[in-house]
C-alpha positions as CSV (number, residue, x, y, z in Angstrom):
1,D,41.4,42.8,9.7
2,H,41.0,46.6,9.5
3,T,41.0,49.2,6.7
4,C,43.2,51.5,8.7
5,S,45.0,50.1,11.8
6,K,46.3,53.6,12.8
7,D,42.8,54.3,14.0
8,L,43.0,51.5,16.6
9,T,43.8,51.3,20.3
10,A,43.5,48.1,22.3
11,T,43.5,47.6,26.1
12,L,43.6,44.4,28.1
13,E,42.0,44.3,31.5
14,S,42.6,41.6,34.1
15,P,40.0,40.1,36.4
16,S,41.3,42.3,39.2
17,G,40.9,45.5,37.1
18,T,44.4,46.2,36.1
19,S,44.4,47.8,32.6
20,V,47.3,47.8,30.1
21,V,47.3,49.6,26.7
22,L,48.4,46.8,24.2
23,F,48.7,49.2,21.3
24,D,47.8,52.8,20.3
25,L,48.6,53.0,16.7
26,G,47.5,56.6,16.2
27,S,51.1,57.8,15.9
28,L,51.6,55.8,12.7
29,V,52.1,58.0,9.6
30,V,50.6,55.7,7.1
31,C,47.1,54.2,7.3
32,S,48.3,50.6,7.2
33,S,46.0,47.6,7.7
34,D,45.8,44.5,9.7
35,L,47.6,42.9,12.6
36,E,48.4,39.3,11.5
37,D,49.7,36.7,13.9
38,T,50.9,39.5,16.2
39,I,52.4,38.5,19.5
40,L,52.6,41.2,22.2
41,D,55.5,40.5,24.6
42,D,57.5,42.8,26.9
43,E,60.7,41.0,25.8
44,A,60.2,41.5,22.1
45,G,62.8,43.6,20.2
46,V,60.4,46.0,18.3
47,V,57.9,48.3,19.9
48,I,54.5,47.9,18.2
49,T,54.4,51.6,17.2
50,S,57.8,51.2,15.5
51,G,56.7,48.1,13.6
52,S,55.0,47.9,10.2
53,S,51.9,46.3,8.9
54,P,50.9,43.5,9.2
55,F,52.8,43.6,12.5
56,T,53.5,39.8,12.3
57,G,55.5,38.2,15.1
58,G,56.7,39.6,18.4
59,H,56.3,43.2,19.3
60,R,56.5,45.1,22.6
61,P,53.1,46.5,23.6
62,T,52.6,50.2,24.2
63,G,52.0,49.6,27.9
64,S,53.8,47.0,30.1
65,L,52.4,43.5,30.5
66,S,54.5,43.2,33.6
67,D,51.8,45.4,35.3
68,F,49.9,42.1,35.5
69,D,52.7,40.3,37.4
70,G,51.6,38.8,40.7
71,E,47.9,38.9,39.9
72,D,45.7,35.8,39.9
73,A,45.2,34.9,36.2
74,S,41.9,33.1,36.8
75,G,38.7,34.9,35.9
76,I,37.4,37.0,33.0
77,W,39.8,39.0,31.0
78,Y,38.6,41.8,28.7
79,L,40.0,42.9,25.4
80,V,38.7,46.3,24.4
81,I,39.5,47.6,20.9
82,N,38.5,51.1,19.9
83,D,38.3,52.5,16.4
84,E,38.9,56.2,16.6
85,M,37.6,57.0,13.1
86,I,34.0,57.0,11.7
87,G,33.4,55.3,8.4
88,D,35.7,52.4,8.3
89,K,35.5,49.0,9.9
90,G,37.3,45.9,10.9
91,T,36.9,42.4,12.3
92,L,38.7,40.7,15.1
93,Q,39.4,37.2,13.7
94,S,40.8,35.6,16.9
95,W,42.8,36.3,20.0
96,S,44.3,34.4,22.9
97,L,46.2,34.8,26.1
98,A,49.3,32.7,27.2
99,F,50.4,32.9,30.8
100,D,53.9,32.2,32.0
101,L,53.3,30.9,35.5
102,D,56.4,30.7,37.6
């Protein structure tokens, strides 16, 4: 939940140190709010920056999740969310990772 999601950038870092930008919403024209049940997937039809609030369902991330391909999934993963604007706030309600191991 956030008052202005266009202020947000999020990065995911793997245990081996690979970092992928999940979203950088600064290019949005409107100060929309919230990402709700958003699924970031390289195979999704809509790029997150072309979507609209509340960004529900599948969206392609700004970066490529395939950058993690071949890495060991075990260990500590870091999700970093930056708010680029002073004066507003938000709350991360929940998040999870799902791995397709083949």
